[in-house]
TIDOLUM-704434 format. One line per field, with one value per atom (N, C-alpha, C, O): residue number from 1; residue in three letters; chain; atom name; x, y, z. Coordinates in steps of 0.05 Angstrom, whole numbers. Layout:
BEGIN
pos <- (NUM/...);
code <- (ALA/...);
unit <- (A/...);
site <- (CA/...);
X <- (X/...);
Y <- (Y/...);
Z <- (Z/...);
end
This chain:
BEGIN
pos <- (1/1/1/1/2/2/2/2/3/3/3/3/4/4/4/4/5/5/5/5/6/6/6/6/7/7/7/7/8/8/8/8/9/9/9/9/10/10/10/10/11/11/11/11/12/12/12/12/13/13/13/13/14/14/14/14/15/15/15/15/16/16/16/16/17/17/17/17/18/18/18/18/19/19/19/19/20/20/20/20/21/21/21/21/22/22/22/22/23/23/23/23/24/24/24/24/25/25/25/25/26/26/26/26/27/27/27/27/28/28/28/28/29/29/29/29/30/30/30/30/31/31/31/31/32/32/32/32/33/33/33/33/34/34/34/34/35/35/35/35/36/36/36/36/37/37/37/37/38/38/38/38/39/39/39/39/40/40/40/40/41/41/41/41/42/42/42/42/43/43/43/43/44/44/44/44/45/45/45/45/46/46/46/46/47/47/47/47/48/48/48/48/49/49/49/49/50/50/50/50/51/51/51/51/52/52/52/52/53/53/53/53/54/54/54/54/55/55/55/55/56/56/56/56/57/57/57/57/58/58/58/58/59/59/59/59/60/60/60/60/61/61/61/61/62/62/62/62/63/63/63/63/64/64/64/64/65/65/65/65/66/66/66/66/67/67/67/67/68/68/68/68/69/69/69/69/70/70/70/70/71/71/71/71/72/72/72/72/73/73/73/73/74/74/74/74/75/75/75/75/76/76/76/76/77/77/77/77/78/78/78/78/79/79/79/79/80/80/80/80/81/81/81/81/82/82/82/82/83/83/83/83/84/84/84/84/85/85/85/85/86/86/86/86/87/87/87/87/88/88/88/88/89/89/89/89/90/90/90/90/91/91/91/91/92/92/92/92/93/93/93/93/94/94/94/94/95/95/95/95/96/96/96/96/97/97/97/97/98/98/98/98/99/99/99/99/100/100/100/100/101/101/101/101/102/102/102/102/103/103/103/103/104/104/104/104/105/105/105/105/106/106/106/106/107/107/107/107/108/108/108/108/109/109/109/109/110/110/110/110/111/111/111/111/112/112/112/112/113/113/113/113/114/114/114/114/115/115/115/115/116/116/116/116/117/117/117/117/118/118/118/118/119/119/119/119/120/120/120/120/121/121/121/121/122/122/122/122/123/123/123/123/124/124/124/124/125/125/125/125/126/126/126/126/127/127/127/127/128/128/128/128/129/129/129/129/130/130/130/130/131/131/131/131/132/132/132/132/133/133/133/133/134/134/134/134/135/135/135/135/136/136/136/136/137/137/137/137/138/138/138/138);
code <- (UNK/UNK/UNK/UNK/UNK/UNK/UNK/UNK/UNK/UNK/UNK/UNK/UNK/UNK/UNK/UNK/UNK/UNK/UNK/UNK/UNK/UNK/UNK/UNK/UNK/UNK/UNK/UNK/UNK/UNK/UNK/UNK/UNK/UNK/UNK/UNK/UNK/UNK/UNK/UNK/UNK/UNK/UNK/UNK/UNK/UNK/UNK/UNK/UNK/UNK/UNK/UNK/UNK/UNK/UNK/UNK/UNK/UNK/UNK/UNK/UNK/UNK/UNK/UNK/UNK/UNK/UNK/UNK/UNK/UNK/UNK/UNK/UNK/UNK/UNK/UNK/UNK/UNK/UNK/UNK/UNK/UNK/UNK/UNK/UNK/UNK/UNK/UNK/UNK/UNK/UNK/UNK/UNK/UNK/UNK/UNK/UNK/UNK/UNK/UNK/UNK/UNK/UNK/UNK/UNK/UNK/UNK/UNK/UNK/UNK/UNK/UNK/UNK/UNK/UNK/UNK/UNK/UNK/UNK/UNK/UNK/UNK/UNK/UNK/UNK/UNK/UNK/UNK/UNK/UNK/UNK/UNK/UNK/UNK/UNK/UNK/UNK/UNK/UNK/UNK/UNK/UNK/UNK/UNK/UNK/UNK/UNK/UNK/UNK/UNK/UNK/UNK/UNK/UNK/UNK/UNK/UNK/UNK/UNK/UNK/UNK/UNK/UNK/UNK/UNK/UNK/UNK/UNK/UNK/UNK/UNK/UNK/UNK/UNK/UNK/UNK/UNK/UNK/UNK/UNK/UNK/UNK/UNK/UNK/UNK/UNK/UNK/UNK/UNK/UNK/UNK/UNK/UNK/UNK/UNK/UNK/UNK/UNK/UNK/UNK/UNK/UNK/UNK/UNK/UNK/UNK/UNK/UNK/UNK/UNK/UNK/UNK/UNK/UNK/UNK/UNK/UNK/UNK/UNK/UNK/UNK/UNK/UNK/UNK/UNK/UNK/UNK/UNK/UNK/UNK/UNK/UNK/UNK/UNK/UNK/UNK/UNK/UNK/UNK/UNK/UNK/UNK/UNK/UNK/UNK/UNK/UNK/UNK/UNK/UNK/UNK/UNK/UNK/UNK/UNK/UNK/UNK/UNK/UNK/UNK/UNK/UNK/UNK/UNK/UNK/UNK/UNK/UNK/UNK/UNK/UNK/UNK/UNK/UNK/UNK/UNK/UNK/UNK/UNK/UNK/UNK/UNK/UNK/UNK/UNK/UNK/UNK/UNK/UNK/UNK/UNK/UNK/UNK/UNK/UNK/UNK/UNK/UNK/UNK/UNK/UNK/UNK/UNK/UNK/UNK/UNK/UNK/UNK/UNK/UNK/UNK/UNK/UNK/UNK/UNK/UNK/UNK/UNK/UNK/UNK/UNK/UNK/UNK/UNK/UNK/UNK/UNK/UNK/UNK/UNK/UNK/UNK/UNK/UNK/UNK/UNK/UNK/UNK/UNK/UNK/UNK/UNK/UNK/UNK/UNK/UNK/UNK/UNK/UNK/UNK/UNK/UNK/UNK/UNK/UNK/UNK/UNK/UNK/UNK/UNK/UNK/UNK/UNK/UNK/UNK/UNK/UNK/UNK/UNK/UNK/UNK/UNK/UNK/UNK/UNK/UNK/UNK/UNK/UNK/UNK/UNK/UNK/UNK/UNK/UNK/UNK/UNK/UNK/UNK/UNK/UNK/UNK/UNK/UNK/UNK/UNK/UNK/UNK/UNK/UNK/UNK/UNK/UNK/UNK/UNK/UNK/UNK/UNK/UNK/UNK/UNK/UNK/UNK/UNK/UNK/UNK/UNK/UNK/UNK/UNK/UNK/UNK/UNK/UNK/UNK/UNK/UNK/UNK/UNK/UNK/UNK/UNK/UNK/UNK/UNK/UNK/UNK/UNK/UNK/UNK/UNK/UNK/UNK/UNK/UNK/UNK/UNK/UNK/UNK/UNK/UNK/UNK/UNK/UNK/UNK/UNK/UNK/UNK/UNK/UNK/UNK/UNK/UNK/UNK/UNK/UNK/UNK/UNK/UNK/UNK/UNK/UNK/UNK/UNK/UNK/UNK/UNK/UNK/UNK/UNK/UNK/UNK/UNK/UNK/UNK/UNK/UNK/UNK/UNK/UNK/UNK/UNK/UNK/UNK/UNK/UNK/UNK/UNK/UNK/UNK/UNK/UNK/UNK/UNK/UNK/UNK/UNK/UNK/UNK/UNK/UNK/UNK/UNK/UNK/UNK/UNK/UNK/UNK/UNK/UNK/UNK/UNK/UNK/UNK/UNK/UNK/UNK/UNK/UNK/UNK/UNK/UNK/UNK/UNK/UNK/UNK/UNK/UNK/UNK/UNK/UNK/UNK/UNK/UNK/UNK/UNK/UNK/UNK/UNK/UNK/UNK/UNK);
unit <- (A/A/A/A/A/A/A/A/A/A/A/A/A/A/A/A/A/A/A/A/A/A/A/A/A/A/A/A/A/A/A/A/A/A/A/A/A/A/A/A/A/A/A/A/A/A/A/A/A/A/A/A/A/A/A/A/A/A/A/A/A/A/A/A/A/A/A/A/A/A/A/A/A/A/A/A/A/A/A/A/A/A/A/A/A/A/A/A/A/A/A/A/A/A/A/A/A/A/A/A/A/A/A/A/A/A/A/A/A/A/A/A/A/A/A/A/A/A/A/A/A/A/A/A/A/A/A/A/A/A/A/A/A/A/A/A/A/A/A/A/A/A/A/A/A/A/A/A/A/A/A/A/A/A/A/A/A/A/A/A/A/A/A/A/A/A/A/A/A/A/A/A/A/A/A/A/A/A/A/A/A/A/A/A/A/A/A/A/A/A/A/A/A/A/A/A/A/A/A/A/A/A/A/A/A/A/A/A/A/A/A/A/A/A/A/A/A/A/A/A/A/A/A/A/A/A/A/A/A/A/A/A/A/A/A/A/A/A/A/A/A/A/A/A/A/A/A/A/A/A/A/A/A/A/A/A/A/A/A/A/A/A/A/A/A/A/A/A/A/A/A/A/A/A/A/A/A/A/A/A/A/A/A/A/A/A/A/A/A/A/A/A/A/A/A/A/A/A/A/A/A/A/A/A/A/A/A/A/A/A/A/A/A/A/A/A/A/A/A/A/A/A/A/A/A/A/A/A/A/A/A/A/A/A/A/A/A/A/A/A/A/A/A/A/A/A/A/A/A/A/A/A/A/A/A/A/A/A/A/A/A/A/A/A/A/A/A/A/A/A/A/A/A/A/A/A/A/A/A/A/A/A/A/A/A/A/A/A/A/A/A/A/A/A/A/A/A/A/A/A/A/A/A/A/A/A/A/A/A/A/A/A/A/A/A/A/A/A/A/A/A/A/A/A/A/A/A/A/A/A/A/A/A/A/A/A/A/A/A/A/A/A/A/A/A/A/A/A/A/A/A/A/A/A/A/A/A/A/A/A/A/A/A/A/A/A/A/A/A/A/A/A/A/A/A/A/A/A/A/A/A/A/A/A/A/A/A/A/A/A/A/A/A/A/A/A/A/A/A/A/A/A/A/A/A/A/A/A/A/A/A/A/A/A/A/A/A/A/A/A/A/A/A/A/A/A/A/A/A/A/A/A/A/A/A/A/A/A/A/A/A/A/A/A/A/A/A/A/A/A/A/A);
site <- (N/CA/C/O/N/CA/C/O/N/CA/C/O/N/CA/C/O/N/CA/C/O/N/CA/C/O/N/CA/C/O/N/CA/C/O/N/CA/C/O/N/CA/C/O/N/CA/C/O/N/CA/C/O/N/CA/C/O/N/CA/C/O/N/CA/C/O/N/CA/C/O/N/CA/C/O/N/CA/C/O/N/CA/C/O/N/CA/C/O/N/CA/C/O/N/CA/C/O/N/CA/C/O/N/CA/C/O/N/CA/C/O/N/CA/C/O/N/CA/C/O/N/CA/C/O/N/CA/C/O/N/CA/C/O/N/CA/C/O/N/CA/C/O/N/CA/C/O/N/CA/C/O/N/CA/C/O/N/CA/C/O/N/CA/C/O/N/CA/C/O/N/CA/C/O/N/CA/C/O/N/CA/C/O/N/CA/C/O/N/CA/C/O/N/CA/C/O/N/CA/C/O/N/CA/C/O/N/CA/C/O/N/CA/C/O/N/CA/C/O/N/CA/C/O/N/CA/C/O/N/CA/C/O/N/CA/C/O/N/CA/C/O/N/CA/C/O/N/CA/C/O/N/CA/C/O/N/CA/C/O/N/CA/C/O/N/CA/C/O/N/CA/C/O/N/CA/C/O/N/CA/C/O/N/CA/C/O/N/CA/C/O/N/CA/C/O/N/CA/C/O/N/CA/C/O/N/CA/C/O/N/CA/C/O/N/CA/C/O/N/CA/C/O/N/CA/C/O/N/CA/C/O/N/CA/C/O/N/CA/C/O/N/CA/C/O/N/CA/C/O/N/CA/C/O/N/CA/C/O/N/CA/C/O/N/CA/C/O/N/CA/C/O/N/CA/C/O/N/CA/C/O/N/CA/C/O/N/CA/C/O/N/CA/C/O/N/CA/C/O/N/CA/C/O/N/CA/C/O/N/CA/C/O/N/CA/C/O/N/CA/C/O/N/CA/C/O/N/CA/C/O/N/CA/C/O/N/CA/C/O/N/CA/C/O/N/CA/C/O/N/CA/C/O/N/CA/C/O/N/CA/C/O/N/CA/C/O/N/CA/C/O/N/CA/C/O/N/CA/C/O/N/CA/C/O/N/CA/C/O/N/CA/C/O/N/CA/C/O/N/CA/C/O/N/CA/C/O/N/CA/C/O/N/CA/C/O/N/CA/C/O/N/CA/C/O/N/CA/C/O/N/CA/C/O/N/CA/C/O/N/CA/C/O/N/CA/C/O/N/CA/C/O/N/CA/C/O/N/CA/C/O/N/CA/C/O/N/CA/C/O/N/CA/C/O/N/CA/C/O/N/CA/C/O/N/CA/C/O/N/CA/C/O/N/CA/C/O/N/CA/C/O/N/CA/C/O/N/CA/C/O/N/CA/C/O/N/CA/C/O);
X <- (-1912/-1882/-1899/-1921/-1877/-1881/-1877/-1853/-1889/-1883/-1860/-1854/-1843/-1820/-1825/-1814/-1839/-1854/-1859/-1862/-1860/-1862/-1827/-1821/-1807/-1782/-1766/-1754/-1758/-1751/-1723/-1712/-1711/-1691/-1663/-1661/-1646/-1625/-1624/-1623/-1624/-1618/-1581/-1580/-1564/-1536/-1542/-1550/-1534/-1518/-1521/-1535/-1508/-1497/-1527/-1540/-1534/-1565/-1581/-1593/-1582/-1609/-1596/-1606/-1571/-1567/-1569/-1576/-1565/-1561/-1597/-1602/-1614/-1632/-1651/-1669/-1634/-1643/-1623/-1631/-1603/-1584/-1601/-1589/-1619/-1619/-1648/-1664/-1642/-1658/-1688/-1709/-1683/-1711/-1737/-1743/-1744/-1764/-1790/-1797/-1804/-1819/-1805/-1821/-1777/-1772/-1758/-1749/-1753/-1755/-1784/-1785/-1806/-1832/-1837/-1850/-1828/-1838/-1823/-1827/-1809/-1782/-1798/-1807/-1800/-1810/-1792/-1784/-1787/-1760/-1776/-1783/-1777/-1792/-1763/-1742/-1776/-1747/-1763/-1783/-1752/-1769/-1763/-1773/-1744/-1721/-1750/-1768/-1739/-1761/-1751/-1758/-1738/-1729/-1715/-1710/-1679/-1667/-1665/-1649/-1685/-1701/-1686/-1677/-1683/-1680/-1648/-1635/-1643/-1610/-1607/-1592/-1621/-1616/-1625/-1634/-1625/-1644/-1640/-1636/-1641/-1644/-1662/-1680/-1659/-1674/-1698/-1695/-1715/-1745/-1759/-1780/-1747/-1748/-1773/-1778/-1787/-1820/-1819/-1820/-1816/-1808/-1836/-1858/-1834/-1851/-1850/-1855/-1844/-1837/-1834/-1840/-1823/-1831/-1850/-1862/-1853/-1853/-1893/-1908/-1900/-1928/-1938/-1959/-1910/-1904/-1932/-1953/-1928/-1946/-1980/-2001/-1979/-2012/-2020/-2044/-2004/-1998/-1993/-1993/-1988/-1973/-1983/-1972/-2020/-2034/-2043/-2052/-2038/-2047/-2020/-2017/-1999/-1977/-1974/-1966/-1981/-1979/-1992/-1986/-2022/-2046/-2034/-2036/-2017/-2011/-1995/-1995/-1972/-1945/-1959/-1952/-1981/-1977/-1964/-1945/-1974/-1963/-1935/-1922/-1929/-1898/-1871/-1872/-1856/-1833/-1830/-1841/-1810/-1798/-1798/-1799/-1795/-1807/-1774/-1770/-1761/-1743/-1746/-1761/-1734/-1737/-1716/-1698/-1715/-1677/-1684/-1695/-1673/-1669/-1646/-1641/-1621/-1608/-1579/-1557/-1586/-1563/-1581/-1569/-1605/-1609/-1604/-1599/-1603/-1601/-1626/-1630/-1639/-1672/-1692/-1705/-1692/-1721/-1723/-1737/-1709/-1711/-1718/-1741/-1702/-1704/-1737/-1750/-1741/-1768/-1795/-1818/-1780/-1812/-1814/-1835/-1791/-1787/-1799/-1811/-1792/-1807/-1845/-1859/-1851/-1886/-1894/-1916/-1881/-1892/-1891/-1908/-1869/-1868/-1892/-1908/-1891/-1917/-1939/-1952/-1949/-1967/-1976/-1999/-1958/-1962/-1971/-1990/-1951/-1961/-1988/-1996/-1997/-2018/-2044/-2063/-2033/-2071/-2063/-2078/-2038/-2044/-2026/-2004/-2035/-2019/-2013/-1989/-2019/-2007/-1998/-1996/-1986/-1959/-1944/-1941/-1924/-1900/-1877/-1855/-1894/-1874/-1857/-1862/-1834/-1811/-1798/-1788/-1806/-1802/-1775/-1770/-1748/-1720/-1722/-1740/-1689/-1678/-1653/-1643/-1648/-1624/-1595/-1590/-1577/-1550/-1543/-1540/-1536/-1532/-1545/-1536/-1569/-1584/-1565/-1549/-1582/-1575/-1546/-1531/-1539/-1513/-1494/-1480/-1490/-1475/-1490/-1473/-1511/-1520/-1492/-1469/-1506/-1492/-1461/-1456/-1441/-1405/-1407/-1392/-1419/-1418/-1422/-1401/-1442/-1452/-1449/-1447/-1447/-1439/-1421/-1427/-1397/-1381/-1389/-1373/-1398/-1411/-1410/-1416/-1403/-1419/-1434/-1438/-1466/-1485/-1506/-1530/-1496/-1498/-1522/-1541/-1527/-1565/-1573/-1588/-1576/-1604/-1592/-1589/-1585/-1584/-1583/-1580/-1585/-1594/-1603/-1598/-1613/-1627/-1631/-1620/-1648/-1641/-1622/-1628/-1594/-1578/-1572/-1579/-1559/-1554/-1525/-1505/-1524/-1498/-1483/-1489/-1451/-1430/-1424/-1420/-1422/-1402/-1382/-1366);
Y <- (798/803/822/824/830/854/848/849/837/842/846/869/834/837/869/890/863/888/912/931/917/944/947/954/938/953/955/936/985/991/988/985/990/981/1001/1007/1010/1026/1015/995/1051/1052/1062/1084/1058/1075/1088/1079/1118/1142/1132/1143/1108/1097/1085/1093/1075/1070/1074/1064/1100/1126/1131/1117/1151/1163/1149/1163/1118/1109/1104/1100/1104/1107/1134/1134/1155/1176/1186/1198/1175/1173/1152/1144/1142/1120/1132/1151/1107/1126/1113/1115/1099/1071/1096/1099/1104/1133/1126/1142/1093/1090/1066/1048/1067/1059/1086/1082/1116/1142/1155/1170/1146/1150/1134/1143/1104/1093/1094/1086/1105/1115/1145/1163/1149/1169/1175/1162/1202/1209/1233/1257/1219/1236/1254/1246/1280/1295/1303/1317/1292/1298/1318/1318/1334/1358/1386/1398/1385/1411/1449/1460/1460/1483/1488/1512/1457/1457/1442/1425/1455/1438/1459/1446/1479/1508/1507/1499/1515/1510/1479/1462/1473/1444/1428/1427/1413/1389/1366/1375/1336/1328/1319/1303/1325/1335/1316/1293/1324/1312/1303/1290/1310/1305/1316/1337/1311/1322/1331/1313/1356/1360/1352/1364/1325/1333/1333/1313/1355/1355/1351/1372/1332/1309/1309/1289/1340/1341/1347/1354/1343/1338/1296/1284/1290/1254/1247/1243/1246/1231/1239/1225/1252/1261/1251/1248/1247/1252/1222/1215/1204/1174/1157/1140/1160/1139/1156/1144/1179/1195/1190/1201/1174/1180/1144/1135/1132/1106/1098/1088/1110/1104/1117/1107/1143/1156/1149/1160/1123/1104/1080/1066/1068/1038/1025/1010/1033/1025/1023/1005/1048/1056/1034/1019/1037/1006/1016/1009/1041/1045/1079/1097/1084/1103/1108/1094/1125/1133/1155/1175/1151/1173/1189/1176/1221/1224/1251/1270/1244/1293/1295/1291/1305/1310/1299/1308/1277/1263/1230/1211/1228/1208/1190/1166/1203/1189/1178/1161/1205/1212/1203/1182/1235/1239/1213/1194/1223/1196/1174/1169/1151/1132/1139/1119/1152/1148/1150/1143/1163/1174/1150/1139/1129/1113/1081/1063/1083/1063/1067/1049/1084/1102/1090/1079/1092/1101/1068/1056/1056/1032/1011/994/1018/999/1013/1006/1027/1045/1031/1022/1027/1011/986/975/972/939/936/914/958/951/955/941/986/986/978/988/956/961/934/934/911/876/878/872/883/871/885/883/908/931/923/917/919/915/932/928/962/977/983/983/987/979/1014/1036/999/1035/1030/1006/1054/1055/1075/1091/1080/1115/1111/1091/1136/1144/1143/1161/1122/1130/1153/1166/1170/1189/1219/1242/1210/1241/1258/1252/1278/1297/1302/1298/1312/1315/1304/1318/1264/1248/1258/1270/1257/1253/1286/1289/1296/1324/1334/1354/1321/1313/1296/1305/1269/1249/1267/1267/1281/1289/1309/1310/1337/1354/1371/1389/1349/1354/1333/1319/1319/1299/1311/1335/1299/1316/1313/1319/1300/1303/1320/1318/1331/1341/1351/1348/1362/1379/1355/1358/1332/1319/1304/1281/1303/1303/1314/1305/1345/1353/1381/1380/1402/1424/1448/1447/1468/1487/1488/1483/1494/1493/1529/1543/1536/1564/1571/1555/1591/1586/1603/1625/1588/1594/1614/1618/1638/1654/1661/1679);
Z <- (-2433/-2450/-2477/-2488/-2479/-2511/-2525/-2528/-2546/-2577/-2587/-2582/-2599/-2600/-2624/-2621/-2637/-2653/-2643/-2659/-2613/-2595/-2579/-2556/-2602/-2594/-2608/-2617/-2617/-2647/-2643/-2621/-2669/-2686/-2678/-2654/-2692/-2690/-2725/-2740/-2722/-2757/-2761/-2749/-2769/-2776/-2801/-2823/-2791/-2814/-2842/-2860/-2845/-2879/-2880/-2899/-2870/-2881/-2895/-2915/-2878/-2881/-2898/-2916/-2912/-2932/-2950/-2969/-2958/-2980/-2984/-3008/-2972/-2971/-2993/-3009/-2980/-2985/-3024/-3044/-3017/-3048/-3061/-3081/-3059/-3074/-3094/-3091/-3118/-3153/-3144/-3157/-3115/-3117/-3106/-3083/-3118/-3114/-3092/-3074/-3099/-3083/-3059/-3052/-3047/-3020/-3009/-2986/-3020/-3012/-2997/-2977/-3014/-3003/-2982/-2964/-2979/-2960/-2928/-2905/-2940/-2917/-2901/-2916/-2871/-2859/-2836/-2816/-2845/-2821/-2798/-2803/-2779/-2765/-2745/-2736/-2745/-2717/-2701/-2707/-2671/-2659/-2636/-2614/-2645/-2630/-2629/-2642/-2610/-2597/-2604/-2624/-2585/-2600/-2600/-2597/-2609/-2609/-2652/-2661/-2665/-2683/-2707/-2725/-2708/-2734/-2728/-2709/-2747/-2757/-2773/-2762/-2794/-2805/-2796/-2773/-2812/-2810/-2840/-2863/-2835/-2852/-2880/-2876/-2902/-2916/-2920/-2928/-2915/-2921/-2888/-2889/-2862/-2854/-2840/-2851/-2823/-2817/-2781/-2764/-2774/-2750/-2730/-2734/-2702/-2698/-2659/-2645/-2650/-2624/-2609/-2597/-2585/-2571/-2554/-2545/-2545/-2526/-2532/-2514/-2558/-2570/-2576/-2578/-2576/-2592/-2580/-2593/-2547/-2540/-2544/-2540/-2548/-2549/-2581/-2586/-2599/-2632/-2636/-2659/-2618/-2626/-2640/-2655/-2636/-2643/-2675/-2695/-2675/-2708/-2721/-2742/-2709/-2725/-2734/-2755/-2712/-2728/-2752/-2773/-2737/-2771/-2793/-2816/-2789/-2813/-2828/-2850/-2819/-2830/-2832/-2851/-2815/-2820/-2842/-2839/-2867/-2894/-2900/-2910/-2891/-2897/-2884/-2864/-2899/-2896/-2871/-2850/-2877/-2843/-2831/-2847/-2806/-2798/-2771/-2751/-2779/-2776/-2749/-2750/-2732/-2714/-2699/-2688/-2697/-2679/-2676/-2688/-2651/-2639/-2652/-2676/-2621/-2633/-2626/-2633/-2610/-2607/-2605/-2596/-2613/-2603/-2582/-2585/-2557/-2539/-2509/-2492/-2521/-2501/-2518/-2518/-2540/-2538/-2572/-2577/-2580/-2601/-2599/-2608/-2588/-2588/-2549/-2543/-2541/-2531/-2543/-2540/-2557/-2580/-2592/-2585/-2619/-2630/-2612/-2623/-2580/-2568/-2568/-2576/-2561/-2558/-2592/-2595/-2608/-2635/-2642/-2655/-2632/-2649/-2624/-2633/-2592/-2582/-2585/-2566/-2595/-2613/-2637/-2636/-2666/-2684/-2680/-2691/-2656/-2654/-2634/-2624/-2630/-2610/-2633/-2640/-2642/-2655/-2687/-2705/-2698/-2729/-2727/-2737/-2714/-2716/-2740/-2740/-2763/-2790/-2802/-2827/-2783/-2809/-2804/-2780/-2826/-2828/-2829/-2838/-2811/-2814/-2785/-2761/-2803/-2779/-2766/-2774/-2743/-2733/-2725/-2720/-2721/-2719/-2714/-2720/-2694/-2685/-2705/-2716/-2705/-2722/-2704/-2689/-2707/-2696/-2690/-2710/-2664/-2671/-2673/-2674/-2671/-2679/-2715/-2733/-2704/-2727/-2724/-2743/-2698/-2691/-2707/-2721/-2707/-2718/-2747/-2760/-2758/-2783/-2793/-2800/-2788/-2794/-2794/-2806/-2781/-2780/-2800/-2817/-2809/-2818/-2847/-2860/-2858/-2885/-2896/-2921/-2874/-2875/-2912/-2927/-2908/-2932/-2946/-2933/-2959/-2969/-2991/-2990/-3022/-3047/-3048/-3071/-3033/-3050/-3021/-3023/-3002/-2975/-2984/-2967/-3007/-3013/-3012/-2993/-3018/-3022/-2990/-2998/-2969/-2938/-2923/-2901/-2930/-2905/-2919/-2944/-2910/-2910/-2887/-2865/-2898/-2883/-2863/-2840/-2870/-2853/-2855/-2874/-2829/-2823/-2845/-2843/-2862/-2858/-2846/-2838/-2844/-2821/-2831/-2855/-2803/-2808/-2827/-2822);
end
């Protein structure tokens, strides 16, 4: 049977936004956002997200687990968080529970992906804290 730690959770956009908008520097520092989009990464991203394309994620997963084992959470997403995001989250959760059994890091993926995030927050009064690298609209 798989350890429960190897099954990623789901984080709602509102929950992640609360962390990014928080004044708690420690909380923000301990929350890592990984965007696993490939060629579809450009055109905007969640502020502070690291792009690790899904096609290289598998080969880097043990290194990613090692780098983040002391963080409180790692949130993964792709464009829609239907395939790549959840798949990479499962890989990372498995690597974390296998290699770092004592880690308290929660692995999850963002419901709705970048598309959901963008449509939810593009008009937000603090959009500049939630989004970056947006292409100027025509």
